[in-house]
N, C-alpha and C positions, 0 to 999 in steps of 0.2 A: 503493501501500499503505500511507504514512503517513496518509493521509487516513483511509482504513478505521480504523486504529489509534485517530487522534483520536476520530473518530465513535463507537466503542466505549468509549473512555477516556470521553467526554462522559457517555454514556448511562449507565456504571458509577457515574459523581459523581451523575449524578440522582438515578438509582435509592435510592442510599446516602443524599443529602440528603433524598430522599421519603419511606424508610423511619426515619430516625433525626430526627424534626424537634425542633428547638430551641425553637418557639416554643408549646408547648403548654402551658398556663395550669391549674394545680392546681385541686384542688376547695378551697374554703374554708369552715370552719367557721363561723358565726354563732350569733347568739344572741338570742330574740326581746325586742325591750323594749317593743314596743306594739301594741297589735293594731288601733285606730282612729284614724288611718289605721298599716296594718302598718309595723312601724320593725322593721329588724335591726343588730345591733350588731356589728360586726366589730373586728380590731384590737385584742384588748382593752378595747373601748369609744372607742377613739379616734376610729371614723368610726361616722356613723349613716347607715343607709339605709333610703331610704323609698319604700312603693309608689306608682308613678305618677310618681315622679321620678328616682332613682338606682336603684331596684330593681323587677325586671320580673320576674314570675311566670310560671313554663312555664305551657303550656296543661294539662298534665296534672295539676300542683297545683290549680291552679284550679278543675279540674273535680272533683278530691277533696275540696277545702275546701266545695263546692257541696253534696255528697250529704248528704243529708237536713236541708237547712238550714231548713225549715219544720217539721221533726219527723214527717213524714206517713210515713217510712219506718219511725221507730222507734213510733210511738206510733198514727196511724190504720192503719196496714196488718194489725197483728196484732190488732187489734179487730175490723175488718172480717173477717179471717178465721175469728174465733172467733164473730160473728155467723151466716157463712155455713155454719159446720159445726154449728151449734146447729139449724140447721133440719132438722126430721124430717117426713117425707109417708107417707102411704100410700096406696094405690089406693083410690080410690071406689068402684070395683066388687071386691067379694072382699075387700078390706081385705087383701090381700097386701104385704108390704114394699116400698116402692119402691128402685130400684137407685141414683135419683138422688142421695141422700145421699153414698152410697160414692163417685161420680164428683166432687163437689163436695169431699169428704175429699182426695183425690187430686190435685185443681186447688190446694187452700190448700196442700197439703204443697209441691209444686211452686213456689209462691207464695212460701212461707214461705223455701224454700232459696237461691231468687234472691234475697231480701230480705237474707237473711244474708250470701249471699256479697258483694253491694253495699255493704252496710254496714261489711265489712271493710276497705274501700278507702276509707273516709271518715276526711278528717284534722281533728282539732281542736287550732289552735293556742292555746296559753297562755301567757304572759310567762315566759321562762326555758326555753323550749323552743329545743334545738338545731337548726339546718337546715344544707342545704349548699346554697351557691352558686357558681356560677363566674362567673368576668368576662365582660364582652361584650366586642366588638371597640370597640367606642364607649369611649371614655375617663369613667373615674370611673362606668360601668354594670354592676349587676351581675344576673345571672339567679337566682332562686330556684328552685331542684330540686326538693327534697324537703326533709321533715322526718325527724331522726335519731331513734331510737327507743332509750331505755337498755334493756340486757337484765335479764331477769325474775333 
C-alpha cells in the first residue's frame, strides 16, 4: 500500500511540475536600429542583436518580409488586371456582345481580392519599429517573432 501511495504522490508532483513550469521565457520587446544587416536593440540599447549572428528570424516573419519584395503584387498585378478588364470583344458573326469580358472581370475581381489579402500580411521594417523577441535555448541567441504595431 505504501508503494502505491508513493507512486501516486510522485505522479501528482510530476503533474504539478509540468503544469507550473519555472523555465518559461518571457517575450522581449526590441527596437529595430539597423536594416542591412537587420539589427535589433534590447535592454535600453545595451545589447545589439544582428541577423545571422545572435538573431534568428522566425519562418513566418521571413515569409511576411518577402511578400511583394519586388513590388509585383502592388504594382504589376493591378496594372495587368486593368489591361485584362479593358478588353472588349464582340462576336464576329452577328455582332452580339460576348460574355468573355464578364468572365474576365470576375476572374480579375477574384485575383484582386487575393492580392489585397496577401498584401495585408506584408511586413515592412523601418528603423525605430518595435519587434517581439524570445530567447532561444542557445545562450545569447534570440528569435524575432513578429513586429508590434502601434494602435491608431
